[in-house]
C-alpha positions, 0 to 999 in steps of 0.5 A: 662401921668402916668406911665403904672406901675402906671395905672396898678397898680392902675387898680388892687387896684380899681379891688380888692377894687370892690371885698372887698368892693362888686359890690353891696355896691358900686352902692347903695353909688353911688345911695345914692350920686347921690340922695343927689345931686340937680338933678331931679330924686333927686325930684322925690324921695322927692315927692315919700316920701312926697307922701307915707307919706300921703298915710300912713297918710290916711290909718291910718284914714281908719283904725280908721273910720267905714265903718258903723258909718261914710260911709261918711268919710270912703268913702272920705278916700277910694277914697284917698287912692285908688288914692294915692296907683295907684299914688304910684305904677306908681311912684315906677314902675317909679323909679325902672326902672330908678334903674334898668339902673343906676345899669346897666351904673356903671356895665358896665363902670365899666367892661370896665374900670377894666377888659375890660382894664386888658386884653386889656392894656397887649395886647397891651404893650405885648412888652413893658418892665415896667422895667429891671431887674439888668444885670446877676444877675437872671438866665435865666430862671427866666429873661425869665419867668419875659418877659414873653410872648413877652417883651425883655429878662431881662425886666418884662414884663406887663402881670408879673407885673400885676400878681405881683400887684394882688398877693402882693394886695390880700395879702395886703386886708387879712392882713387888714381883719385879722388885723380888725377881729382880734380887733373886736374879743378882743373888744367883749372879753373885753366886756365881761370880764366886770364884771356889777355893779350890780353883783360888788355891790353884791360881796360886800355885801356877804363879810359884 
C-alpha cells in the first residue's frame, strides 16, 4: 500500500492539474479518447458523421435544382432531405444525452476521487502522524501548529501536510506557467524583430 504521504501529495497534484487545465478540457480529452475505442457509441458517432455528409450532399443538390424546371427531381431530393434531417436530429438528441450522462459520470468520479478524499482522509487519519520533527529543533508553538488539529505533539499532521502540498504545488504551477508565458512572449517578440527579405533587398538598392 502506498504511503499516506504519497497519496495526499498525488491527490493535491491531481487537483492542481485539474484546476490548471480545466475540468471541461479534461472531459473533452477523455471523451475523444473514449470515442477512439471500438465501442458501440463510437460506431454511432461514425454513422452520424456519414449520415451528415450524405445530408449535406443532398442539400447541395437540392439547392442546385430548380423546383419549377425539374420538379420531379426536386421533390425526390426534398423528401430525401427531410428524411435525413429528421434522422440527424434524432441521432443528435440521443448522442447529446449520452454525452451529458458521460460528463456527469466523469464529474461525480472526479469529485469523489479528489475533493471527497481531500475531506475524508484528514478526518479519518486526523490522529495519524505523517512524520516526526527532529526533537528539540523547534519551539513549542511550531510543534503545536505542525500537529494541528489532533496529531501527536512533535509530529506533522495530515492536515498540515495537505496544506504544505497545496501551497508548494500552487507555487510550482505558477512558476511553470510564468516561464512558459515568458518563453512565448520572447518568441513573439523575436518574430516581430526579424526583417522581411523584401525590405532588406529594398534597403540594399537604395544604398547603391
